[in-house]
N, C-alpha and C positions, 0 to 999 in steps of 0.2 A: 234284721239287717244282715245282708250278705257279707261274709268275710272273704276277702280276696287277697291272695298272696301274689305279688307282682315281682318278677325278676327277669334278668336278661342272661343269656348263656355266654356272657363275656365278662372277663375280669378287668379289662382295660379301663383305666380311669376315664378317658374321654370317649368311651364307647357310644356310638350312635344308637345302638340297640337299647342301652340304658336310658338314653334321652327319649327314645320313642316309647319305651315302657312307661316312663314318667308321664308323658302326655296322655297315653291311653289310661293310665291309672287315675289321672285327673278326671277323665270322662266317667270312670266308675264311681269316683267319689261324688261327682256332681249328680249321679243317679242314686245316691244314698248309700253306697257300699262303704264298709269299713275296710280300707285298703292298707296293707303292709307292703312297703317296697323293700325288698332285700337285695343286697349286693353279694353275689357269689364270691367276690374277693374277700369278704368277711368270713367265708366258710371254706377255707382251703381243705381239700380232700386228696389223699393219694389216689393214684389210678386204682380202680376197683380190681381186687384180686381175692378170690375165695380163700387162698392160703393165708393172706394177711388177715382177713376177717376171722378165720378159724383161730389164728394165733393171738390176735389182739382185740377182736370184737370190732364193732362199728366205731369209726373215728368219732370223737366227741363233736366235731363240727357237723358230721353227717347226722348224728342224733339230734342236734339242735335244729338243723334245717328240716329234717323229717317232722319234728314237732310243729314247726311253722306250717308245714304242708297239712298235717293232720288236723290242725285247728281251722283250716280254711275250707270254704265251700267251693272256691274256684281258684284257678291258676291263670294268671295273665303273664304270658311268656313272650319275651323278645328274643328272637333267634338270629344270631349272625349267620351268614352263609360263608363257609370256607370251602373253596374248591367244589362248589355245587352241592354241598351238604351242610348239616348243622355242626356246631362246634363240639369238639371232644369234651370240653368243660360241661356243656349241657348234658351230653350223654352220660358222662361220669357221675354227675349229680343225680340223674335219674336212676342210674344203676345202684348207687349206694342207697338212695331213698327206697328202692324197691325191696330191699332186704328185710324180711320180717323179724320182728323182735319176739321173744318168748311170749306166748299167749295171743299173738296177733294172727289175723288171717293173712294169707299171701296178698301182697300189693295193697295192703290196707290204707296206706296214705294216698293212693290213687283212685281206687274204686269208688264210684259214685260222685267223683269230682267232675266239674265242668272246666273247660279250658278255652281261652281265646288266645289267638296267636298273631303276633306282629313281627315284622322283620325289616331290617334296614341294611342296605348295601350300596356302595358307590356304583355298582353295575346297573345295567339296563333293567334287569328283572327285580331288583330291590329285595333279594333274598327269597323270592317265591319258591325256588326249587328246594331250598332247605326247609321251608315251612311245610311243604308237602310231606317230607320225610318225618318231621316232628309230629305232624298229624297222624301218620301211620303208626308210629311208635306209641304215642299216647293212646290211640284207639285200641291197640293190642293189649294194653295193660289196664283197661277198664275206665279210661277217662272219656267223657262225652266232649268231643271237640266241636265247638260251634262252627257252623259252616262258613261264616264270613271271616276272612283274614285280611290284614292290611300289610302290604309290602311297599316299602319306600325306596324307590330308586334315587340315585344321585344324592344319597343321604349327607354327603360331605357339604352340600349346598343348602340343606333343608332347615337348619336350626339357627335361631338368633342367639345372641350371647346370654340371654336370660332363660334359655331352654325351651322357649316357645318355638313354634314352627313358622317359617317365613311365609308359607302358603296357607291361607286360612282354610281352604278346602281340604288340604291334607290334614291339618290339625283337626278339623271337624270329623274326618274319616277315622283318625286315631281315637278321638273321643268316643265315636260311635261304637268302636270295638269294645272299649271299656264299659260303656253303658249297656251294651248287649249282654256282656258277661254278668254285670250287676243285676240286670233285669232277670236273666235266666236263673241265676242263683237265688234271687229273692222268691221267685215263683216255686222253685224246687224245695226250698227249706221250710 
């Protein structure tokens, strides 16, 4: 059974990207994956700084999140788009997670992993520009990023009170991203 870690690069309580990740994670579960949905608000980390790392080591929250990543076969990431790029929170999380521990290979919690990307934005492109940059970053650190992505425009109109999506075609597309990741990870493990 594929193990997938799902999270959004937003700490906001009402984040549309958290909602979209939950829908995509449901698609992965329906495909038979064991999915852990994590909230980065539960893993606060200081801004990455090598001086801080040298002085204090990796923050406990970064170590806990890295462990979730290491235990997973795939990453399902929801990326908000801020000013045509991805969030500083997502980048900071990736930066801390990339730091090797003693006895580890560089980028150990990324190499060999697969990732699927979703993004939600109130704008016309639905976060697509930021997703392209996340794809580039993850590819450079050894992650196999699946070709299909799902970007959700007008996300402020997309969700019902129960977390489902108002448009069944959009919900099916989000589910399909989760399913694709689950299927890919199942074949690879």
